[in-house]
C-alpha positions as CSV (number, residue, x, y, z in Angstrom):
1,S,-152.8,-67.3,-16.9
2,G,-152.3,-66.7,-20.7
3,I,-149.1,-68.8,-21.1
4,N,-151.1,-71.7,-22.5
5,A,-153.5,-69.5,-24.3
6,E,-153.5,-69.7,-28.1
7,Y,-152.5,-66.7,-30.2
8,E,-152.6,-66.0,-33.9
9,A,-150.1,-63.7,-35.6
10,V,-149.3,-62.7,-39.1
11,V,-145.8,-61.6,-40.0
12,S,-145.3,-60.2,-43.5
13,T,-141.9,-59.7,-45.1
14,Q,-141.1,-59.0,-48.7
15,S,-138.8,-62.0,-49.1
16,T,-140.7,-64.6,-47.1
17,G,-144.4,-63.7,-47.9
18,L,-146.9,-64.5,-45.2
19,I,-146.0,-66.7,-42.2
20,F,-149.0,-67.9,-40.2
21,L,-148.3,-68.7,-36.6
22,R,-151.0,-70.4,-34.6
23,G,-151.1,-72.1,-31.3
24,L,-147.8,-70.5,-30.1
25,S,-147.1,-68.9,-26.7
26,V,-146.4,-65.2,-26.4
27,M,-142.7,-66.0,-25.9
28,S,-142.6,-68.2,-29.0
29,V,-144.2,-65.5,-31.1
30,H,-141.8,-62.9,-29.9
31,F,-138.9,-65.2,-30.5
32,L,-140.0,-65.9,-34.1
33,I,-140.6,-62.2,-34.8
34,S,-137.2,-61.4,-33.5
35,L,-135.8,-64.2,-35.7
36,V,-137.4,-62.7,-38.8
37,F,-135.9,-59.4,-38.1
38,L,-132.5,-61.0,-37.5
39,I,-132.8,-62.5,-40.9
40,C,-134.1,-59.3,-42.7
41,I,-131.5,-56.9,-41.2
42,P,-128.6,-58.8,-42.7
43,L,-130.5,-59.2,-46.0
44,A,-131.1,-55.5,-46.1
45,Q,-127.4,-54.9,-45.7
46,A,-126.4,-57.8,-47.9
47,Y,-126.6,-56.0,-51.3
48,P,-124.0,-53.1,-51.0
49,T,-122.6,-54.2,-54.4
50,G,-125.8,-53.8,-56.4
51,A,-129.3,-54.9,-57.0
52,A,-129.7,-58.7,-56.6
53,A,-132.9,-58.8,-58.7
54,C,-134.0,-57.3,-61.9
55,T,-136.9,-55.1,-60.6
56,T,-136.2,-54.7,-56.9
57,P,-133.2,-54.5,-54.6
58,G,-133.7,-58.2,-53.9
59,S,-133.9,-58.0,-50.1
60,C,-136.5,-57.6,-47.4
61,M,-135.8,-53.9,-47.0
62,T,-139.0,-51.9,-46.6
63,P,-140.6,-50.7,-49.8
64,V,-142.2,-47.3,-49.5
65,S,-144.3,-45.2,-51.9
66,D,-142.0,-42.3,-51.6
67,N,-138.6,-42.1,-49.9
68,G,-137.7,-38.8,-51.5
69,M,-135.8,-40.1,-54.5
70,T,-136.4,-39.0,-58.1
71,V,-134.8,-39.8,-61.5
72,I,-134.4,-36.9,-64.0
73,F,-133.8,-37.4,-67.7
74,D,-131.6,-34.9,-69.5
75,D,-132.6,-31.4,-68.3
76,G,-135.9,-32.6,-66.7
77,V,-137.9,-30.7,-69.4
78,N,-137.0,-32.3,-72.6
79,F,-138.1,-36.0,-72.8
80,Q,-137.2,-36.6,-76.4
81,Y,-134.1,-38.5,-77.6
82,N,-132.2,-39.0,-80.8
83,S,-131.1,-42.5,-81.7
84,S,-127.5,-43.4,-80.6
85,Q,-127.1,-40.1,-78.7
86,S,-126.0,-40.0,-75.1
87,Y,-128.0,-38.3,-72.3
88,A,-127.6,-37.4,-68.7
89,V,-129.8,-39.3,-66.1
90,T,-129.7,-37.9,-62.6
91,L,-130.7,-39.7,-59.4
92,K,-131.6,-37.3,-56.6
93,T,-132.8,-37.6,-53.0
94,T,-134.2,-34.9,-50.7
95,T,-133.7,-37.0,-47.6
96,A,-130.8,-39.3,-46.6
97,N,-127.9,-40.0,-48.9
98,I,-128.2,-42.4,-51.9
99,A,-127.4,-46.0,-51.0
100,G,-128.1,-47.7,-54.3
101,W,-130.2,-48.0,-57.4
102,L,-131.3,-50.1,-60.3
103,L,-131.9,-48.1,-63.5
104,Y,-133.1,-49.3,-67.0
105,V,-135.0,-48.1,-70.0
106,E,-137.7,-50.4,-71.6
107,D,-139.3,-50.4,-75.0
108,S,-143.0,-51.2,-75.5
109,T,-142.4,-55.0,-75.1
110,G,-140.6,-54.7,-71.8
111,F,-137.1,-55.3,-73.4
112,R,-134.4,-53.2,-71.9
113,V,-132.6,-51.0,-74.5
114,G,-129.7,-48.6,-74.7
115,T,-126.5,-48.8,-72.8
116,W,-125.3,-47.2,-69.6
117,T,-121.7,-45.9,-69.2
118,I,-120.0,-47.8,-66.4
119,M,-118.1,-45.6,-64.0
120,N,-116.3,-46.2,-60.7
121,G,-118.6,-47.7,-58.2
122,T,-121.1,-49.0,-60.7
123,H,-121.6,-52.1,-62.9
124,A,-124.1,-53.5,-65.4
125,K,-126.8,-55.8,-63.9
126,T,-126.8,-59.0,-65.8
127,G,-129.5,-61.7,-66.2
128,C,-132.3,-59.2,-67.1
129,N,-134.5,-59.0,-70.2
130,G,-132.4,-56.7,-72.3
131,G,-129.2,-56.0,-74.2
132,D,-125.7,-55.7,-72.8
133,A,-125.3,-52.9,-70.2
134,S,-129.0,-52.1,-70.4
135,S,-129.5,-52.5,-66.6
136,F,-127.4,-50.4,-64.3
137,T,-126.7,-50.6,-60.6
138,H,-124.2,-49.7,-57.9
139,S,-121.1,-51.6,-56.7
140,T,-120.9,-49.7,-53.4
141,N,-123.6,-48.2,-51.3
142,L,-121.4,-45.4,-49.8
143,G,-120.2,-42.1,-51.0
144,W,-123.0,-41.2,-53.4
145,G,-124.3,-38.1,-51.6
146,T,-127.7,-36.7,-52.5
147,S,-127.3,-36.4,-56.3
148,Q,-125.5,-38.5,-58.9
149,T,-125.6,-38.1,-62.7
150,F,-125.0,-41.0,-65.1
151,T,-124.9,-41.4,-68.8
152,W,-127.3,-43.5,-70.9
153,T,-126.9,-43.9,-74.7
154,A,-130.1,-44.4,-76.7
155,P,-130.6,-47.4,-79.0
156,S,-129.9,-47.1,-82.7
157,S,-133.6,-47.5,-83.6
158,G,-136.3,-45.2,-82.3
159,G,-139.6,-45.7,-80.5
160,N,-141.5,-44.8,-77.3
161,L,-139.5,-45.8,-74.3
162,T,-139.9,-45.7,-70.5
163,L,-137.1,-44.9,-68.0
164,L,-137.7,-47.1,-64.8
165,G,-135.9,-48.2,-61.7
166,V,-135.7,-48.3,-58.0
167,G,-133.8,-46.0,-55.6
168,V,-132.4,-46.9,-52.2
169,R,-131.5,-44.4,-49.5
170,Q,-129.3,-44.8,-46.5
171,T,-132.2,-45.5,-44.2
172,R,-132.6,-48.8,-46.0
173,T,-135.9,-48.0,-47.6
174,W,-136.5,-48.3,-51.3
175,M,-139.1,-47.1,-53.8
176,S,-140.0,-47.7,-57.4
177,L,-138.9,-44.5,-59.2
178,R,-141.7,-42.7,-61.0
179,P,-141.6,-43.7,-64.7
180,V,-140.3,-41.2,-67.2
181,Q,-141.8,-41.5,-70.7
182,L,-139.4,-40.9,-73.5
183,A,-140.2,-40.3,-77.2
184,P,-137.9,-40.1,-80.2
185,V,-137.3,-36.7,-81.7
186,P,-139.6,-36.4,-84.6
187,P,-138.0,-36.0,-88.0
188,P,-137.8,-32.5,-89.4
189,P,-140.7,-31.4,-91.6
190,P,-140.0,-31.7,-95.3
191,P,-138.8,-28.5,-97.0
192,P,-141.5,-26.5,-98.8
193,P,-141.7,-27.2,-102.5
194,V,-139.3,-25.2,-104.6
195,S,-140.9,-22.5,-106.8
196,L,-138.8,-20.4,-109.2
197,S,-139.3,-18.0,-112.1
198,I,-136.8,-17.5,-114.9
199,K,-137.0,-14.4,-117.1
200,V,-134.7,-13.8,-120.0
201,S,-134.4,-10.4,-121.8
202,E,-134.3,-11.4,-125.5
203,E,-133.4,-9.3,-128.6
204,D,-136.0,-8.6,-131.2
205,S,-133.7,-10.0,-133.9
206,Y,-130.2,-11.6,-134.2
207,V,-127.5,-11.2,-136.8
208,V,-125.0,-13.9,-137.6
209,G,-121.5,-13.1,-136.4
210,K,-122.5,-10.8,-133.5
211,K,-122.5,-11.2,-129.7
212,Y,-125.6,-10.6,-127.5
213,T,-126.0,-10.4,-123.8
214,L,-129.2,-12.1,-122.6
215,K,-129.9,-10.9,-119.0
216,T,-131.3,-13.8,-117.1
217,K,-133.2,-13.2,-113.8
218,V,-133.9,-16.2,-111.5
219,K,-136.3,-15.4,-108.6
220,N,-137.3,-17.4,-105.6
221,T,-141.1,-17.4,-105.6
222,G,-141.6,-20.2,-103.0
223,D,-142.2,-20.2,-99.3
224,G,-138.7,-21.2,-98.2
225,S,-135.2,-20.0,-98.8
226,L,-132.9,-21.9,-101.2
227,S,-129.3,-22.7,-100.7
228,N,-126.4,-24.3,-102.5
229,F,-127.8,-24.7,-105.9
230,M,-126.7,-24.1,-109.5
231,I,-127.8,-22.1,-112.5
232,N,-126.6,-23.9,-115.6
233,F,-126.5,-22.5,-119.1
234,E,-126.0,-24.6,-122.3
235,A,-125.9,-23.2,-125.9
236,N,-126.5,-25.5,-128.8
237,A,-124.2,-25.1,-131.8
238,P,-123.9,-22.9,-133.8
239,L,-124.5,-20.8,-130.7
240,S,-121.7,-20.5,-128.1
241,I,-121.3,-18.8,-124.7
242,T,-118.2,-16.7,-124.4
243,G,-118.7,-15.6,-120.8
244,I,-121.2,-14.9,-118.0
245,S,-121.1,-11.9,-115.6
246,G,-123.0,-11.5,-112.3
247,A,-121.4,-14.6,-110.6
248,T,-118.3,-16.8,-110.6
249,C,-119.2,-19.3,-113.2
250,T,-117.2,-22.2,-114.7
251,S,-117.4,-23.8,-118.1
252,T,-117.1,-27.4,-119.3
253,G,-117.3,-27.5,-123.1
254,D,-120.5,-25.8,-124.0
255,D,-122.0,-26.0,-120.5
256,W,-121.6,-23.2,-117.9
257,S,-122.4,-23.6,-114.2
258,C,-123.0,-20.7,-111.8
259,P,-123.2,-21.7,-108.1
260,V,-125.6,-19.8,-105.8
261,S,-125.1,-20.2,-102.0
262,F,-128.3,-18.7,-100.8
263,L,-131.5,-17.1,-102.2
264,D,-134.2,-15.9,-99.8
265,V,-137.9,-15.8,-100.5
266,D,-138.8,-13.1,-103.0
267,E,-135.2,-12.4,-103.8
268,S,-133.6,-12.8,-107.2
269,V,-130.2,-13.3,-108.8
270,T,-129.3,-11.8,-112.2
271,L,-126.7,-13.3,-114.6
272,K,-125.6,-12.0,-118.0
273,P,-124.5,-14.7,-120.4
274,T,-122.9,-13.4,-123.6
275,I,-123.9,-15.4,-126.6
276,M,-122.0,-15.6,-129.9
277,V,-124.5,-16.1,-132.7
278,N,-123.2,-18.1,-135.7
279,G,-126.6,-19.3,-136.8
280,S,-130.0,-20.3,-135.3
281,G,-129.9,-22.3,-132.1
282,K,-131.2,-22.7,-128.6
283,L,-130.1,-21.5,-125.2
284,S,-131.1,-23.8,-122.3
285,I,-131.2,-22.7,-118.6
286,D,-131.6,-25.2,-115.7
287,V,-131.8,-24.4,-112.0
288,G,-131.5,-27.1,-109.3
289,D,-129.3,-28.8,-106.8
290,A,-127.0,-31.8,-107.2
291,T,-129.9,-34.3,-107.5
292,T,-132.9,-32.4,-108.9
293,T,-133.7,-29.9,-111.6
294,W,-136.1,-27.4,-110.1
295,K,-136.9,-25.2,-113.1
296,S,-135.9,-25.1,-116.8
297,K,-136.3,-22.6,-119.6
298,S,-135.4,-22.6,-123.2
299,V,-134.7,-19.6,-125.5
300,S,-134.8,-19.9,-129.2
301,I,-132.4,-17.7,-131.2
302,D,-133.4,-17.5,-134.9
303,V,-131.4,-15.6,-137.5
């Protein structure tokens, strides 16, 4: 009446693969199916202290395409990072409370990079392909609510990365979180080339033993502002500089240095060095920062 009839059934679970049952009675099939569920239910509840595998929860919980969980990097708008800087990573669910997770960031080779900040109820997942504390999971499956924010610190070297993981909710379903592509913050563009003009108001003639003021105008003719640079004056003997007006300048021997904190595009600064003429010589003017001379000008004084 069917008791001796043959049946064929296929039972699929994530942890056991495919079990093929042939030639079994209805009662036997039902018994084995019940046995599988008796095995899976404890397994589904056997990982309250974190993921047991490196890419899945490690149990026969039901994987789904979408259980309402998402992972958000930083503000959810900016997906760029600076090396060695820390960022917020938020796990959210729109359905039941969070029960657990496994989070990690991979480079292009699949190596897990960066470090997660361990907080109460969490720990680093070990045994995965990555550096220390590069895989992050829960230590308890209770009390997480519908949103939790964690801290991930980027590696010291840059490169394109992918934020990955799995999320488990209280209904004991899990999903692979949608990957978040991360890119290093590009370096700032190089500053525009410096362009300056130096104009000196010279006398028609010079007399030995007299002082002359040579008004010097330095103008920013480039496309970008200039900051924290120096205008330097040097008089070769028998010339000498007795003082400079128009800025707070300091002297070291025959050299005078006048700092300028800022000079915008098309703006100029005017300095007035006073030169003592004791014979023919040369006045040199250099403009630049601590490492580079941007512009130089030489003025010959003949008597």
